[in-house]
N, C-alpha and C positions, 0 to 999 in steps of 0.2 A: 388718669394716665395709665395706672396699673390695670384698671378695668379694660381700657382700650387695648392695651398690650395683650391681655389675656384673651380678649375676643379675637384679636388678630391671630394669635397662636392657635386658637380653636378652629378658626376658619381654615388656616393652613393645614391643620391635621385632617379636617373633613375632606379637603381637596386631595390630599395625598391618598386617603383611604378610597375615595371615589375613583381616583385615577388608577390606583392599583387594582381595584375591582374591574375597571374597564379593560385593563391590560390582560386580565385573566380570561376575559370572554371575547375579546376582539383581537384577532391575529393580524399583524401587518407584515409586509415584505418589501424588499427593494432589490433591483437588479444591480449586482456589483459590477463596476466598470473594470476593464482590464488593468491589472496592476494594483487593484485595491487589496487591502489586507483581508485574509480569510477570517471568518468567525472562528474563535477558539473554543473547542468543545470543553464544557465545564466538568464532565464526568468521564469522558472517554476520548480516544483519538479521533480526529476529524481531518478535514482538508489541510489544516495547518501542520498536521503530522505526516499524512500519507504523501502529499505532493513533494516535499523536500526529500523524503526517503526514496521515492521512485526516481526522482531527478538524479540523486547522488549515486544510487546503486547502478542504474542503467548507464549513467555517465561513466562510472568506473569500468563497467563491462565493455563499453564502446571504446574507451581509451586503451584498454588492453588489446582488443581485437580489431580496432578500427582499420588498421592497415594490414591485418593478417588475412588476406584473401588467399584461398586455397590455391597453391601452385599446380601447374599441369602435371608434375611428376609425383604428386602426393597419393596417387592411387584412386583419386576421385576427380570428377570433372572440375576444371578450374572455375573460380567464381566465388560468390558469397557462400558461407557455411549454411547448410540447410539445417534448421533447428526445429525440433518438435517441442513447443512450449506446452507443458502438461497443465500448469495452472498455479494458483496461489493457495498455499496451505497455511491455515491460521493456527498457530500454536501459542498464541498469547492468551492472557486471562480475559480479554475483552471479545465481545461479539463484533464482527466486522460489518455485518449487515450488507447493504448494497455496495459498500466500498470494495468488497472482494471482487465483484465483477468489474468494477471500474478500474481497479488496479491491474487486472488481467489485460483489459483492453488498452490501457495506457502504455503498459510495458510492451505489449505486442505491436502497437502502432509505432513506438519509438524504434523497435528493432526492424520493423518493416521498412522504415524510412532510411535506415543506415545502408551503407555499401558493403558491410562486413557480413550481414546475416540475411537469410531468406526464410522467415518462419512459415511453417505449414499452416494452412487455414485451420482454425479451431473446429470447424465443421467436420473436416476429415479426421482430426484427432479424436473427437467425441465419438464419431461413427466407428472408428477402429477399436476404441475401448469397449464399446457396446458389442461389436462383432466378436471380440476376444473374451468378453465377459470378465474384464479386468478393472480393478480400481487403480487410480494413479499411483498409490503407494505400493502396489504389487509389481510395478515395473522395475524395481531394484533387483528382482530375481532374474538372472540371465535367461532362463527358459522363457519366462513371460515376456521379457524384452524382445527376444527373437521372434516370438509369435506376433507381438504387436508390430514390430518392424516389417514383418512379412505381409501383414494385413495392409499396411500403408503402401508398401511397394506394389501390391496388387492393384491399389487404387491410383497408382502413378505418382505417389508422394514419398519417395525415399528420403531419408534424412541421415545426418552425420552425428548430431548431438541432441541430447535430451536436456531441456531446461526446466528447473524447478524454482519457484519463488516461495520463500517461507517467511512469515511474519511472526516475530516473537516479542516478548516483553518481560521485564523484571521490575519488581516493586519494592521500594524502600519506604517504610512508614515512620512517622514521627507524630505519635498521638493521632489527632484527627487528620493531619496533613500527610501527604505522601508524594513521592516522586516515582514516575514510571519511565523506565528506559526502554525505548522501542528499537528494534533492529529488523531491517528487511534484507534478507540474504538471497542472492541469485546463485544457484549451483548449476553448472554446465558439465554434463557427463558425455565423454566420447564413447559412442556405442561400440566402436571397433576395439578400443583398448581398455575401456572402463575407467580411464583416467578422469578425475573430477577436479574442477577448479571453482573457487567461490569468489564473489564480490559482495560486499555488504555496505549498508549505510546505517548510521545510528542517530537517534534523536532523543533527548531527555525532556520531560515535561513535568512541571510541578502542579499538583492539585491542592488547592487551599480550602479548608473547611473552617479552621479556627479564625477568630476575629483578628488576632495578632498577625497571622500570615496574610490575611486580606488587606489589612492596613499597610503592611510592609510592601505588598504588591502594588499599592497605589502610590507609594512614595517615589517620585521621579529622581530623588537624590540617592537612592539606595545603590 
């Protein structure tokens, strides 16, 4: 009986090793259905982090300005606010990879579909930056901002506000385990007055490397 049990354990061990080896050499994939939970990144932020951050930050921005269409007596043509969305700046400890471009497109699309904003095409924005030989972070200087605005006006793309998106993080460590707090901030600056307003979204994520934390994470009663 003992010999039979030992043989069974040995067979199971061989199966696990072979299966593990196969997993390392053969990659599989599946298409996630709408509404399915996103895969959670084990070492850095992923869809499970960026999607809710964008949803909340842009939602807050639209809630603030959703009904604030420019009136006829405001000194500018009535209608949605014309926004120049400069881009997404990463000031976190992590590399964003291809998420940086995806975040830009997601935010820009959400604003474009709203009644409150009319974003300028990124192609015009990039062309104006190249024409003025300016980096996005140099637009905070009034002189550079005027030069940039004039370049877009010559292209038939005047705007009222500059929009910046900034991704930041803060890390709290406990031996091998750590918690990372992520923030996505949208800053909108009125080019006529220089007045700036911000909306942000926060999300915290725990990364577990110790055995105790992993076991606790698997406990449905915790």
